[in-house]
TORTI-15304 format. One line per field, with one value per residue (C-alpha): residue number from 1; residue in three letters; y, z negated, x negated. Coordinates in nm, 2 decimals. Example, Ala and Ser with C-alpha at 12.3 -4.5 7.8 and 13.67 -1.06 7.14 Angstrom:
k <- c(1; 2)
r <- c(ALA; SER)
north <- c(-0.45; -0.11)
up <- c(-0.78; -0.71)
east <- c(-1.23; -1.37)
This chain:
k <- c(1; 2; 3; 4; 5; 6; 7; 8; 9; 10; 11; 12; 13; 14; 15; 16; 17; 18; 19; 20; 21; 22; 23; 24; 25; 26; 27; 28; 29; 30; 31; 32; 33; 34; 35; 36; 37; 38; 39; 40; 41; 42; 43; 44; 45; 46; 47; 48; 49; 50; 51; 52; 53; 54; 55; 56; 57; 58; 59; 60; 61; 62; 63; 64; 65; 66; 67; 68; 69; 70; 71; 72; 73; 74; 75; 76; 77; 78; 79; 80; 81; 82; 83; 84; 85; 86; 87; 88; 89; 90; 91; 92; 93; 94; 95; 96; 97; 98; 99; 100; 101; 102; 103; 104; 105; 106; 107; 108; 109; 110; 111; 112; 113; 114; 115; 116; 117; 118; 119; 120; 121; 122; 123; 124; 125; 126; 127; 128; 129; 130; 131; 132; 133; 134; 135; 136; 137; 138; 139; 140; 141; 142; 143; 144; 145; 146; 147; 148; 149; 150; 151; 152; 153; 154; 155; 156; 157; 158; 159; 160; 161; 162; 163; 164; 165; 166; 167; 168; 169; 170; 171; 172; 173; 174; 175; 176; 177; 178; 179; 180; 181; 182; 183; 184; 185; 186; 187; 188; 189; 190; 191; 192; 193; 194; 195; 196; 197; 198; 199; 200; 201; 202; 203; 204; 205; 206; 207; 208; 209; 210; 211; 212; 213; 214; 215; 216; 217; 218; 219; 220; 221; 222; 223; 224; 225; 226; 227; 228; 229; 230; 231; 232; 233; 234; 235; 236; 237; 238; 239; 240; 241; 242; 243; 244; 245; 246; 247; 248; 249; 250; 251; 252; 253; 254; 255; 256; 257; 258; 259; 260; 261; 262; 263; 264; 265)
r <- c(MET; LEU; SER; SER; PHE; ARG; ARG; ALA; TYR; SER; THR; ALA; VAL; HIS; GLU; ALA; GLN; PRO; LEU; ALA; ASN; THR; LEU; THR; LEU; ILE; PRO; GLY; GLY; THR; ARG; GLY; ILE; GLY; LEU; ALA; THR; ALA; LYS; LEU; PHE; ALA; ARG; ASN; GLY; SER; ARG; VAL; VAL; VAL; LEU; GLY; ARG; ASP; GLN; GLU; ARG; ILE; LYS; HIS; VAL; LEU; GLU; LYS; GLU; LEU; ALA; PRO; ILE; HIS; GLY; ASN; SER; SER; SER; VAL; GLU; HIS; LEU; GLY; PHE; GLN; CYS; ASP; VAL; SER; ASN; LEU; GLU; ASP; ILE; GLU; ARG; THR; ILE; LYS; GLU; LEU; GLY; LYS; VAL; ALA; PRO; VAL; ASP; TYR; MET; ILE; ASN; SER; ALA; GLY; ILE; ALA; ARG; ASP; SER; LEU; LEU; ILE; ALA; HIS; ALA; SER; GLN; ASP; ILE; GLU; ASN; VAL; ILE; SER; THR; ASN; LEU; MET; GLY; THR; ILE; TRP; LEU; ASN; LYS; ALA; VAL; VAL; LYS; GLY; MET; MET; ARG; ARG; LYS; ARG; GLY; SER; ILE; ILE; ASN; ILE; SER; SER; VAL; VAL; GLY; LEU; GLN; GLY; ASN; ILE; GLY; GLN; SER; VAL; TYR; SER; ALA; SER; LYS; SER; ALA; ILE; ILE; GLY; PHE; SER; LYS; SER; LEU; SER; LYS; GLU; VAL; GLY; SER; ARG; ASN; ILE; THR; VAL; ASN; VAL; ILE; ALA; PRO; GLY; TYR; ILE; ASP; THR; ASP; MET; THR; SER; SER; ILE; PRO; GLU; ASP; ARG; LYS; LYS; ALA; ILE; VAL; ALA; ARG; THR; SER; LEU; GLY; ARG; LEU; GLY; GLN; ALA; ASP; ASP; VAL; ALA; GLU; ALA; ALA; LEU; PHE; LEU; ALA; GLN; ALA; LYS; PHE; ILE; THR; GLY; GLN; VAL; LEU; VAL; VAL; ASP; GLY; GLY; LEU; SER; LEU)
north <- c(0.73; 0.65; 0.95; 1.01; 1.31; 1.37; 1.62; 1.68; 1.73; 1.84; 1.57; 1.52; 1.15; 1.09; 0.77; 0.67; 0.66; 0.29; 0.31; 0.52; 0.42; 0.22; 0.25; 0.20; 0.15; 0.25; 0.18; 0.38; 0.62; 0.95; 0.92; 0.77; 0.49; 0.49; 0.86; 0.83; 0.54; 0.73; 1.02; 0.79; 0.60; 0.92; 1.05; 0.73; 0.79; 0.59; 0.71; 0.69; 0.61; 0.66; 0.52; 0.67; 0.73; 1.11; 1.30; 1.62; 1.44; 1.28; 1.62; 1.75; 1.47; 1.51; 1.88; 1.95; 1.63; 1.47; 1.77; 1.96; 1.66; 1.71; 2.07; 2.17; 1.97; 1.72; 1.59; 1.28; 1.23; 1.10; 0.98; 0.94; 0.74; 0.76; 0.39; 0.20; -0.11; -0.29; -0.27; -0.52; -0.32; -0.01; -0.20; -0.36; -0.02; 0.14; -0.13; -0.14; 0.24; 0.22; -0.04; 0.22; 0.42; 0.18; -0.16; -0.19; -0.28; -0.24; -0.25; -0.15; -0.21; 0.00; 0.05; -0.05; 0.05; -0.03; -0.06; -0.17; -0.34; -0.64; -0.91; -0.94; -0.58; -0.54; -0.39; -0.63; -0.35; -0.26; -0.63; -0.64; -0.32; -0.43; -0.77; -0.63; -0.35; -0.51; -0.87; -0.88; -0.55; -0.71; -1.02; -0.83; -0.58; -0.86; -1.06; -0.76; -0.65; -0.99; -1.08; -0.81; -0.90; -1.26; -1.17; -0.96; -1.21; -0.95; -0.75; -0.70; -0.69; -0.58; -0.61; -0.42; -0.63; -0.56; -0.71; -0.75; -1.00; -1.20; -1.16; -1.06; -0.79; -0.72; -0.54; -0.61; -0.97; -0.88; -0.65; -0.91; -1.17; -0.95; -0.88; -1.24; -1.36; -1.12; -1.30; -1.64; -1.51; -1.34; -1.65; -1.87; -1.62; -1.60; -1.97; -1.94; -1.67; -1.72; -1.90; -1.59; -1.38; -1.20; -1.15; -1.11; -1.00; -0.86; -0.57; -0.60; -0.26; -0.20; 0.12; 0.39; 0.75; 0.81; 0.91; 0.55; 0.56; 0.93; 0.83; 0.61; 0.76; 0.92; 0.68; 0.38; 0.53; 0.58; 0.21; 0.10; 0.31; 0.16; -0.19; -0.09; -0.15; 0.16; 0.37; 0.55; 0.50; 0.43; 0.68; 0.63; 0.68; 0.38; 0.15; 0.33; 0.25; -0.12; -0.12; 0.03; -0.24; -0.52; -0.38; -0.40; -0.73; -0.99; -1.30; -1.24; -1.36; -1.50; -1.32; -1.10; -0.81; -0.68; -0.30; -0.24; -0.11; -0.42; -0.41; -0.78; -0.92)
up <- c(-1.77; -1.41; -1.20; -0.84; -0.62; -0.31; -0.05; 0.28; 0.56; 0.91; 1.13; 1.50; 1.54; 1.91; 2.07; 2.16; 1.79; 1.72; 1.35; 1.40; 1.18; 0.94; 0.58; 0.45; 0.09; -0.02; -0.38; -0.44; -0.17; -0.34; -0.28; -0.06; 0.17; 0.06; 0.13; 0.48; 0.55; 0.43; 0.67; 0.96; 0.92; 0.89; 1.21; 1.38; 1.27; 0.95; 0.64; 0.37; 0.00; -0.21; -0.56; -0.81; -1.18; -1.16; -1.13; -1.02; -0.76; -0.61; -0.58; -0.41; -0.16; -0.07; -0.03; 0.10; 0.28; 0.43; 0.47; 0.73; 0.96; 1.21; 1.22; 1.19; 1.44; 1.23; 0.88; 0.73; 0.36; 0.23; -0.13; -0.42; -0.74; -1.06; -1.12; -1.30; -1.09; -1.39; -1.56; -1.44; -1.58; -1.39; -1.07; -1.11; -1.18; -0.89; -0.64; -0.77; -0.72; -0.38; -0.28; -0.31; -0.04; 0.24; 0.28; 0.30; 0.64; 0.56; 0.24; 0.24; -0.11; -0.18; -0.55; -0.73; -0.98; -1.03; -1.37; -1.28; -1.54; -1.59; -1.73; -2.05; -2.13; -1.98; -2.22; -2.28; -2.22; -1.88; -1.78; -1.86; -1.68; -1.36; -1.35; -1.45; -1.19; -0.90; -0.92; -1.13; -0.98; -0.63; -0.73; -0.89; -0.60; -0.34; -0.54; -0.57; -0.21; -0.03; -0.16; 0.05; 0.35; 0.32; 0.33; 0.64; 0.80; 0.89; 0.73; 0.70; 0.39; 0.39; 0.07; 0.03; -0.09; -0.05; 0.11; -0.26; -0.28; 0.00; -0.10; -0.47; -0.60; -0.90; -1.17; -1.00; -1.12; -1.25; -0.97; -0.72; -0.90; -0.87; -0.50; -0.41; -0.58; -0.36; -0.05; -0.18; -0.30; 0.04; 0.24; 0.03; 0.04; 0.42; 0.44; 0.21; 0.40; 0.76; 0.85; 0.77; 1.02; 0.76; 0.80; 0.51; 0.58; 0.40; 0.48; 0.32; 0.34; 0.29; 0.13; 0.22; 0.14; -0.12; -0.49; -0.59; -0.43; -0.51; -0.82; -0.63; -0.65; -0.33; -0.31; -0.33; -0.06; 0.17; 0.11; 0.20; 0.51; 0.62; 0.59; 0.79; 1.16; 1.25; 1.03; 0.81; 0.53; 0.63; 0.62; 0.48; 0.83; 0.95; 0.71; 0.78; 1.15; 1.07; 0.86; 1.14; 1.38; 1.14; 1.06; 1.43; 1.50; 1.53; 1.56; 1.30; 0.95; 0.66; 0.80; 0.64; 0.86; 0.75; 0.80; 0.69; 0.99; 1.01; 0.65; 0.59; 0.91)
east <- c(1.15; 1.23; 1.30; 1.35; 1.29; 1.49; 1.41; 1.60; 1.35; 1.39; 1.26; 1.25; 1.31; 1.26; 1.39; 1.04; 0.93; 0.88; 0.99; 1.30; 1.60; 1.38; 1.28; 0.92; 0.84; 0.49; 0.38; 0.07; 0.19; 0.08; -0.29; -0.56; -0.47; -0.10; -0.06; -0.23; 0.01; 0.31; 0.23; 0.16; 0.48; 0.68; 0.52; 0.64; 0.99; 1.04; 1.21; 0.94; 0.97; 0.66; 0.61; 0.37; 0.31; 0.26; 0.59; 0.42; 0.21; 0.52; 0.68; 0.37; 0.37; 0.73; 0.72; 0.37; 0.26; 0.58; 0.81; 0.59; 0.54; 0.82; 0.95; 1.31; 1.52; 1.72; 1.74; 1.56; 1.55; 1.22; 1.22; 0.98; 1.02; 0.81; 0.73; 0.46; 0.40; 0.25; 0.59; 0.85; 1.14; 1.03; 1.01; 1.35; 1.51; 1.34; 1.44; 1.79; 1.82; 1.66; 1.91; 2.18; 2.01; 1.90; 1.74; 1.36; 1.23; 0.86; 0.65; 0.29; 0.17; -0.13; -0.09; -0.41; -0.68; -1.05; -1.23; -1.58; -1.80; -2.01; -1.78; -1.97; -1.92; -1.57; -1.31; -1.02; -0.77; -0.93; -0.91; -0.54; -0.47; -0.65; -0.47; -0.13; -0.15; -0.32; -0.20; 0.12; 0.24; 0.20; 0.39; 0.68; 0.71; 0.71; 0.96; 1.19; 1.17; 1.17; 1.52; 1.68; 1.47; 1.57; 1.94; 1.89; 1.65; 1.39; 1.11; 0.74; 0.52; 0.16; -0.04; -0.37; -0.66; -1.03; -1.34; -1.45; -1.17; -1.34; -1.70; -1.72; -1.95; -2.16; -1.97; -1.63; -1.56; -1.21; -1.12; -1.24; -1.03; -0.72; -0.78; -0.87; -0.55; -0.34; -0.47; -0.37; -0.04; 0.04; -0.06; 0.17; 0.46; 0.43; 0.50; 0.79; 0.97; 0.86; 1.17; 1.37; 1.18; 0.97; 0.60; 0.35; 0.00; -0.30; -0.54; -0.89; -1.05; -1.42; -1.55; -1.29; -1.36; -1.08; -1.05; -1.12; -1.47; -1.55; -1.74; -1.99; -2.34; -2.47; -2.76; -2.53; -2.30; -2.60; -2.69; -2.34; -2.34; -2.67; -2.52; -2.21; -2.22; -2.03; -2.26; -2.00; -1.75; -1.40; -1.12; -0.78; -0.63; -0.83; -0.64; -0.31; -0.35; -0.40; -0.09; 0.11; -0.01; 0.07; 0.41; 0.51; 0.34; 0.62; 0.41; 0.13; 0.18; -0.03; -0.34; -0.61; -0.72; -1.06; -1.10; -1.46; -1.65; -1.86; -1.98; -1.90; -2.06)
């Protein structure tokens, strides 16, 4: 069941804030990279809409993460919708309801899952879940959002891929396929909508210290850090900063920005 949570927040939106009077949609915005991006865009003046599967988690993000950002000067209403991005009907209902509120200026699509396994042992249901969430969810979200952007002749879409989508990795053949496909999809879409003043770009993070990487054994984490030029795992804020840059970049489209601390060099 689709549900939305609305909270009125006191927000000091200063004229100098670059994203004032904009709306940013962040699928996967309740955790990790998506949450860091939601908070950064809110701090820069944007009205933020997060999508997630967990109703209680959405409520927590709105009340505990976004509400305290600006203090008590003026009111900006951040939103949250319960939405399974692998479900087309969920996406269509969400975008339709969101359309009653305000047009989407920016979308940072960070919704995604990982189910690692050697292909020969990969459960069929896990394969379907990875492809339906990571790839089909991206396609449906972009299709739904870009329509309004084309009518207004402006907008920016940033899809989150992975360095695994560029290089591959043992035990991640299906995950890699989904993330690699996002790159090809985004490049093609950028050519389709560029004449309407819409940019479409991709961020390919390396190993970022989030819930998704928390299960990696410590010895493997140490090996990853040893191969990383900057000598550490990335933080969600590192990716959020890249998203903020691309959202404001008016003459960059169809590109893949790798944020991996030099891991892929």
